[in-house]
C-alpha positions in Angstrom: 29.0 100.4 48.6 27.8 96.8 49.5 24.3 96.5 50.8 24.0 95.2 54.4 21.4 92.6 55.2 18.2 93.8 56.8 18.5 92.1 60.2 15.2 93.6 61.4 12.8 92.9 58.6 14.4 90.1 56.6 17.3 88.3 58.5 19.0 85.7 56.3 18.3 82.9 58.6 14.5 83.5 58.2 14.6 83.2 54.4 15.3 80.0 52.5 14.9 79.8 48.7 12.7 82.9 48.7 10.4 81.7 51.5 10.2 83.5 54.8 9.1 81.6 57.8 6.5 84.2 58.7 4.8 83.7 55.3 4.6 79.9 55.9 3.2 80.4 59.4 0.5 82.8 58.0 -0.4 80.6 55.1 -1.1 77.7 57.4 -2.8 79.9 60.0 -0.6 78.6 62.8 -1.1 79.9 66.3 1.7 81.4 68.5 3.1 78.1 69.9 2.9 76.2 66.6 4.3 79.1 64.6 7.2 79.5 66.9 7.9 75.7 66.9 8.0 75.8 63.1 10.2 78.9 63.1 12.8 77.3 65.4 12.8 74.1 63.3 13.1 75.8 60.0 16.0 78.0 61.0 17.9 75.4 63.2 20.5 74.7 60.6 21.1 78.4 59.8 21.8 80.1 63.1 24.7 78.1 64.5 23.1 76.3 67.5 21.0 73.5 66.0 20.4 71.6 69.3 19.3 74.8 71.1 16.8 75.7 68.4 15.4 72.1 68.3 15.0 72.1 72.0 13.2 75.5 71.8 10.8 74.0 69.2 10.1 71.1 71.5 9.4 73.6 74.3 6.8 75.4 72.2 5.2 72.1 71.1 5.0 70.9 74.7 3.5 74.3 75.7 0.8 73.8 72.9 0.0 70.3 74.2 -0.3 71.6 77.7 -2.8 74.3 76.7 -5.3 71.7 75.4 
């Protein structure tokens, strides 16, 4: 029986070369907006809609700018 990917805890598009986006966000101590922007950028090439993910990252970055 082949093992199915764990789409809840470890989706493939969240892991690159053994690194998970959440670990990078935690290591750098990023807040919600900055962490989400990074998440969308790092997985943009892996989910199938690169432009949408880049635009979502921009949305979170703009939200961060607007909160300052």
